[in-house]
C-alpha positions as CSV (number, residue, x, y, z in Angstrom):
1,X,154.5,121.0,201.9
2,X,156.9,123.9,200.3
3,X,157.7,125.5,203.8
4,X,161.2,125.1,205.0
5,X,161.1,126.9,207.6
6,X,158.0,124.7,209.0
7,X,159.0,121.3,207.6
8,X,162.5,122.0,209.2
9,X,160.2,122.6,212.7
10,X,158.2,119.4,211.9
11,X,160.9,117.3,211.0
12,X,163.1,118.6,214.2
13,X,159.3,118.2,216.2
14,X,159.4,114.5,215.4
15,X,162.8,113.5,216.3
16,X,162.9,115.0,219.8
17,X,161.5,113.6,223.3
18,X,157.6,115.2,223.3
19,X,158.7,117.3,226.7
20,X,161.6,119.5,225.1
21,X,159.1,120.3,222.1
22,X,158.2,123.0,224.3
23,X,161.3,124.7,224.7
24,X,162.0,124.1,221.3
25,X,158.8,125.8,220.6
26,X,159.2,128.9,222.9
27,X,162.5,129.4,221.3
28,X,161.7,129.5,217.9
29,X,158.7,132.1,218.4
30,X,160.8,134.2,220.3
31,X,163.8,133.9,217.2
32,X,161.4,134.6,213.9
33,X,159.7,137.0,215.9
34,X,163.2,138.8,216.5
35,X,164.4,138.5,212.8
36,X,161.0,139.8,211.8
37,X,161.1,142.7,214.1
38,X,164.2,143.1,212.7
39,X,163.4,142.7,209.1
40,X,166.1,140.1,208.4
41,X,163.2,137.9,207.3
42,X,159.7,138.8,206.0
43,X,156.9,137.0,206.4
44,X,155.3,134.7,204.4
45,X,153.2,132.3,204.7
46,X,155.5,129.5,206.5
47,X,156.5,132.3,209.1
48,X,153.0,133.0,210.0
49,X,152.5,129.3,210.4
50,X,155.2,128.9,212.0
51,X,154.3,131.2,214.9
52,X,150.8,130.1,215.3
53,X,152.1,126.9,216.1
54,X,154.3,127.4,218.4
55,X,151.8,130.1,220.1
56,X,149.8,127.3,220.0
57,X,151.8,124.7,222.0
58,X,152.9,127.7,224.3
59,X,149.3,128.9,225.2
60,X,148.7,124.8,225.6
61,X,145.6,124.3,227.1
62,X,145.3,128.3,228.8
63,X,144.4,130.4,226.3
64,X,141.4,130.1,223.5
65,X,143.2,132.0,220.5
66,X,141.3,133.2,217.1
67,X,141.2,131.3,214.3
68,X,143.7,131.4,211.9
69,X,143.6,130.2,208.8
70,X,147.0,127.8,207.0
71,X,147.7,125.8,204.3
72,X,146.0,122.6,204.6
73,X,149.5,120.6,204.4
74,X,150.6,122.8,207.2
75,X,147.4,121.7,210.0
76,X,148.4,118.7,208.7
77,X,152.2,118.5,209.4
78,X,151.4,120.0,213.0
79,X,148.1,118.2,213.7
80,X,150.4,115.2,213.9
81,X,153.0,117.0,216.6
82,X,149.8,117.7,218.6
83,X,148.8,113.9,218.3
84,X,152.6,112.6,219.1
85,X,152.6,115.2,222.2
86,X,148.5,113.5,223.0
87,X,149.7,110.4,223.0
88,X,153.2,110.8,225.7
89,X,150.6,112.8,227.9
90,X,152.6,116.0,227.5
91,X,148.8,117.5,226.2
92,X,145.3,116.7,227.0
93,X,142.7,114.7,224.4
94,X,141.0,117.7,224.5
95,X,143.1,119.8,222.7
96,X,141.9,118.6,219.6
97,X,139.2,120.4,219.5
98,X,140.8,123.9,220.7
99,X,143.6,122.7,217.4
100,X,140.6,122.3,214.9
101,X,138.7,125.7,216.2
102,X,142.2,127.1,216.2
103,X,143.6,126.1,212.8
104,X,140.8,124.2,211.0
105,X,137.6,126.4,211.8
106,X,137.4,127.6,208.0
107,X,137.5,124.3,207.0
108,X,134.7,122.8,208.9
109,X,132.2,125.7,208.5
110,X,132.3,125.9,204.9
């Protein structure tokens, strides 16, 4: 994947209880947004992927997001977390369609 920030986030999400993933996503998003705003980090693809996925998790079933093109490896890693949340009953199965519309629409309509 070669995306240290996303890899660490996914690894952490895989190892914590499903209910805690939403809070982690919120905290991570806020820290990264603050770092970008204060020019402590640049905004490479890794940062964009983490911010996009955290925003997706925070919005859950509430808000539609514009499609976002992420690298395939990033999308696959994020999908595993969505599937974990669905299996735990924290997200409805219909969220898979929303995930695909948000992160995979460019691949599905090529």
